[in-house]
SELO-988187 format. One line per 8 residues: number of its first residue (from 1); their letters; for each residue x, y, z of C-alpha. Coordinates in Angstrom, 3 decimals. Each point is the difference from the previous one (the first is absolute). Layout:
% residues N
NUM	a	X/Y/Z; ...
//
This chain:
% residues 326
1	mrapefwn	92.500/90.666/112.407; 3.570/1.048/0.728; 2.719/-2.404/-1.118; 1.662/-1.783/2.924; 3.720/0.578/0.446; 0.940/-3.611/-0.753; -1.376/0.375/-3.571; 2.947/2.239/-0.754
9	hkhgslsa	2.676/-1.319/-2.359; 2.553/0.435/2.781; 0.413/-2.503/2.786; -1.995/2.118/2.422; -0.069/-0.527/3.741; 1.393/-3.038/1.766; -3.466/-1.557/0.070; -0.712/0.589/-3.711
17	pltrallm	1.486/-3.294/-1.333; -1.935/-2.007/2.595; -3.224/1.883/-0.782; 0.398/-0.661/-3.724; 0.755/-3.683/0.623; -3.077/-0.442/2.189; -2.207/1.648/-2.641; 1.359/-1.935/-2.985
25	plswlvil	-2.500/-2.902/0.321; -2.809/2.543/-0.415; 1.817/1.463/-3.008; 0.139/-3.471/-1.591; -3.762/-0.295/0.455; -0.480/3.387/-1.702; 2.214/-1.130/-2.899; -1.823/-3.316/-0.415
33	agrwrqrr	-3.434/1.648/0.197; 0.964/2.597/-2.607; 1.393/-2.586/-2.412; -3.060/-2.220/0.476; -2.316/2.916/-0.804; 1.960/0.948/-3.122; -0.265/-3.598/-1.272; -3.614/-0.585/1.003
41	vkptrvni	-1.689/3.112/-1.393; -0.917/0.309/-3.673; 0.095/3.748/-0.725; -2.783/1.800/-1.863; 0.842/2.083/-3.069; -1.827/3.195/-0.933; -0.010/1.315/-3.549; 2.338/2.935/0.589
49	pviclgnv	3.675/-0.100/1.044; 0.830/-0.069/3.715; 3.310/1.416/1.201; 0.816/-0.943/3.590; 2.373/2.057/2.124; 1.094/-1.886/3.079; 2.805/-0.544/2.425; 1.471/-2.872/1.903
57	tlggtgkt	0.297/1.783/3.345; -2.475/1.263/2.558; -0.048/3.773/0.222; 0.481/2.759/-2.543; 2.342/0.010/-2.973; -1.448/2.957/-1.911; -2.642/-1.904/-1.958; -2.646/2.728/0.148
65	plaitlck	2.035/2.748/-1.733; 1.215/-2.683/-2.389; -3.599/-0.964/-0.850; -0.783/3.666/-0.681; 2.998/0.369/-2.311; -0.997/-3.168/-1.862; -3.549/1.328/-0.314; 1.224/3.253/-1.558
73	alqkagyn	2.175/-1.920/-2.473; -2.961/-2.149/-1.065; -2.256/3.043/-0.368; 2.629/1.714/-2.123; 0.125/-3.121/-2.194; -3.770/0.199/-0.564; -1.272/-2.527/2.539; -2.796/0.471/2.524
81	pafltrgy	1.395/-1.545/3.197; -1.823/-0.773/3.222; 1.558/-0.887/3.332; -1.000/-3.164/1.837; 0.953/-0.153/3.669; -0.929/-1.845/3.148; -0.427/3.282/1.842; 2.345/-0.930/2.816
89	ggkakgpl	-0.771/1.906/3.191; -3.640/0.590/-0.981; -3.053/-1.871/1.256; -1.741/-0.357/-3.377; 0.247/-3.472/-1.516; -1.416/1.124/-3.347; -0.225/-0.278/-2.825; -0.626/3.727/-0.218
97	svdkahhs	1.061/2.976/-2.092; 1.817/2.553/2.097; -1.603/3.415/0.231; 2.246/2.579/1.632; -3.019/2.073/1.008; -1.569/-2.854/1.965; 2.784/-2.361/1.031; 2.655/0.576/2.641
105	aldvgdea	3.170/-1.887/0.890; -2.074/-1.771/2.647; -2.126/-1.416/-2.842; 2.496/-0.774/-2.773; 3.487/0.579/1.415; 2.508/2.732/-0.777; 1.425/-1.451/-3.218; -3.368/0.040/-1.753
113	lllishap	-0.446/3.697/0.847; 3.371/0.819/-1.567; -0.687/-2.056/-3.125; -3.486/1.425/-0.656; 1.501/3.359/-0.988; 1.458/-1.679/-3.098; -2.420/-2.709/-1.175; -3.063/-1.961/1.157
121	vivsrdrv	0.644/-2.235/3.000; -1.804/-3.221/0.840; 0.384/-1.286/3.546; -0.690/-3.699/0.287; 1.381/-2.766/2.160; -1.414/-2.312/-2.672; 2.360/1.024/-2.785; -1.958/-1.800/-2.734
129	agakiavm	-3.237/1.794/0.905; 1.852/3.315/0.090; 1.628/-0.612/-3.383; -3.372/-0.755/-1.570; -1.340/3.335/1.249; 2.985/1.806/-1.523; -0.774/-1.673/-3.332; -3.683/0.970/0.206
137	qgasiiim	0.966/3.602/0.717; 2.041/0.207/-3.196; 3.581/-0.531/1.149; 2.321/-1.247/-2.717; 2.711/-1.161/2.403; 0.196/-0.729/3.743; 2.801/0.986/2.349; -0.203/-2.392/2.925
145	ddgfqnpy	1.581/1.745/2.963; 1.366/-2.832/2.126; -1.417/-3.511/-0.235; 3.191/-1.601/-1.290; -0.631/-2.977/2.303; -3.748/-0.122/-0.854; -0.529/-2.774/-2.601; -3.691/0.478/-0.815
153	ltkdvsll	0.293/2.548/-2.824; 2.155/-0.670/-3.047; 2.834/2.528/-0.293; 1.244/0.699/-3.490; 3.046/1.804/1.378; 1.357/-0.499/3.514; 2.472/2.648/1.138; 1.965/-0.731/3.165
161	vletgggi	1.176/3.141/1.787; 3.359/-0.332/1.774; 1.988/2.616/1.853; 3.600/0.422/-1.052; 2.677/-0.718/2.567; -1.867/-3.055/1.270; -3.381/0.940/1.381; -0.942/-3.526/1.149
169	gngrvfpa	1.147/0.303/3.601; 1.335/-3.233/1.468; -1.237/-1.996/-2.996; -2.450/-2.082/2.063; -3.721/-0.481/-0.613; -2.565/1.390/2.465; -0.092/-0.246/2.992; 3.761/-0.657/0.228
177	gplreplg	0.635/2.798/-2.506; -1.669/2.574/-2.227; -0.521/-2.138/-3.127; -3.495/-1.000/-1.118; 1.477/-2.991/-1.821; 3.491/-1.188/-0.984; 1.604/2.411/-2.436; 0.651/-2.816/-2.472
185	dalarada	-3.721/-0.884/-0.080; -0.919/3.624/-0.719; 2.604/0.402/-2.734; -1.243/-3.199/-1.663; -3.452/1.589/-0.503; 1.263/3.454/-1.017; 0.274/1.243/-3.586; 2.236/2.934/0.892
193	viaigtgs	1.589/1.645/3.028; -0.288/3.659/0.922; 3.021/1.081/2.018; -0.698/3.019/2.198; 2.889/1.989/1.426; 3.290/1.622/-0.876; 2.249/-3.036/0.302; -0.003/-3.343/-1.782
201	lkqnpdlp	-1.856/-3.205/0.733; 1.796/-2.540/2.135; -2.054/-2.655/-1.763; 0.740/-0.845/-3.631; -3.355/-1.131/-1.413; -0.143/-1.536/-3.464; -2.770/2.458/-0.896; -0.341/3.466/-1.536
209	vltvrlvn	0.881/2.604/2.641; -1.473/3.522/-0.088; 1.652/2.520/2.329; -1.972/2.649/1.854; 0.866/2.801/2.413; -2.342/1.509/2.569; 0.390/3.767/-0.188; -1.642/2.965/1.673
217	pvpppkgs	-1.063/2.463/-2.710; -0.142/3.004/2.342; 2.284/1.070/2.864; -1.193/-0.520/3.570; -1.575/2.912/1.880; 2.454/2.576/1.292; 0.861/0.517/3.640; -0.097/-2.445/2.886
225	llafagig	-2.067/-3.118/-0.674; -1.650/-2.602/2.191; -0.414/-3.069/-2.215; -2.355/-2.885/0.655; -0.808/-3.080/-2.067; -1.941/-3.242/0.256; 1.345/-1.924/-2.977; 1.902/-3.256/-0.490
233	rpqkffda	3.376/1.604/0.618; -0.374/3.475/1.524; 3.769/0.468/0.259; 0.233/0.157/-3.803; -2.295/3.042/0.068; 1.992/1.677/2.752; 3.298/-0.711/-1.750; -1.340/1.388/-3.285
241	lrdcgadl	-0.964/3.231/1.757; 3.467/0.347/1.510; 1.665/-0.826/-3.313; -1.911/2.917/-1.534; 1.288/2.375/2.667; -3.014/0.026/2.316; 0.486/1.120/3.589; -1.716/-2.767/1.970
249	vqeiafdd	-0.438/0.810/3.658; -1.877/-3.225/0.641; -1.061/-3.130/-1.888; -2.887/-2.163/1.187; -0.758/-3.439/-1.427; -3.381/-1.723/0.133; -1.001/-3.462/-1.172; -0.677/-0.553/-3.700
257	hhlyrpae	-3.473/1.199/-1.135; -0.554/1.602/3.409; -3.363/1.765/0.359; 0.616/3.170/1.994; -2.192/0.789/2.957; -0.901/3.647/0.695; 1.992/-0.086/3.251; 3.119/-1.069/-1.907
265	itrlrnwa	-0.287/2.874/-2.459; -0.548/2.425/2.864; 3.137/-1.340/1.688; 2.014/0.373/-3.211; -1.222/3.583/-0.408; 0.964/0.815/3.569; 3.493/-1.437/-0.470; 0.427/1.939/-3.243
273	heenatlv	-1.128/3.187/1.743; 2.520/-0.545/2.792; 2.786/-0.439/-2.580; -1.262/2.841/-2.222; -0.076/-2.623/-2.777; -2.199/-0.943/-2.928; -1.626/-3.433/-0.153; 0.918/-2.051/-3.080
281	ttqkdfvr	-1.053/-3.509/-0.982; -0.355/-2.328/-2.982; -2.791/0.102/-2.561; -1.231/-3.379/1.234; -0.238/1.303/3.552; -1.661/3.210/-1.165; -2.917/-1.771/-1.716; -0.609/-1.938/3.208
289	laedqrtg	-0.609/3.239/1.879; -3.520/1.338/0.377; -0.668/3.242/-1.854; -0.005/2.026/3.217; 3.380/-1.492/0.994; 1.883/1.047/-3.141; 0.259/3.753/0.565; 3.611/1.076/0.406
297	ihawpvea	1.414/-3.456/-0.748; 2.160/-0.310/-3.134; -0.035/-3.149/-2.134; 3.363/-0.506/-1.690; -0.537/-1.787/-3.338; 2.067/-2.806/-1.482; 0.187/-1.261/-3.585; 1.359/-3.147/-1.609
305	rfddpqil	2.152/0.750/-3.043; 1.365/-2.621/-2.368; 3.637/0.499/-0.914; -0.975/-0.763/-3.615; -3.712/0.851/-0.509; 0.097/-1.083/-3.662; 0.801/-3.577/0.934; -3.057/-0.432/2.241
313	matlkplw	-2.652/-0.540/-2.678; 2.516/-1.707/-2.275; 0.533/-2.612/2.720; -3.564/-0.416/1.289; -2.192/0.081/-3.106; 1.560/-3.094/-1.660; -0.462/-1.888/3.278; -3.762/0.503/0.248
321	eqasrs	-0.498/-0.463/-3.725; 1.809/-3.340/0.166; -1.997/-1.031/3.080; -3.324/0.829/-1.678; 0.895/-2.241/-2.974; 0.988/-2.980/2.124
//
């Protein structure tokens, strides 16, 4: 799905205000349904801590590299984390343990294939069933990638990821805007906020705030580049390449979680050949490619780095310890 223009924080086209106004009754229904579900459901607790990483907007905010960084911090502290994810973009409902040798993005989605390189991954639309499998497999802590709005599994720590400089578009709830729920509702259930970006938050939450930057640990490939991406906000990828001095001769955006057809890859290769350019894409796009499609295509990695790594565990550990005692 590509975000419609009227979701932008700016006024947009002349028809944008009317479009938003016509869609607001549907947004109210989404808000009421979400609040009703949060009140109605009694969540299930498992006997290990659950840390949930989620966002309030549709589309990407950098949660996957953030989940990987959190996983590494927990491993360094002596924990045995497992990832729990819905497997968005994959057809498997689960619960299942991801096996990179047997599962593709078509089965479990691209995020699961990135996470499995760092810790066990359980894909399950039923989060409680997935969490129980993680416990049985010996995990000592669960990182729930997304699911902030899912009330069925008890979260010991809920981390709301917000982009600095705004990041909530026009501030309206879907379908009139990009929000999954009102920002105030999300902040009320959060234990801490993770601010991603180089600026400062426009919001001033009465919560601990951990600041994170998305960085590219290696320079982009040299020479002329033809960049393509099917992520939440492809322009962020293209801008990052240019900011690092890349010579982009063309940038091509696909819908988020796009599964590439052979004809599309052939077309991209032909365009790159015509421009004497190298194809470059994101890691999430790369794992969605079939093995025979990857030759000659560069995946440019991204990492999430906390401005103060020492404060991460100092902030999170007391939260889940307090939750487990209550």
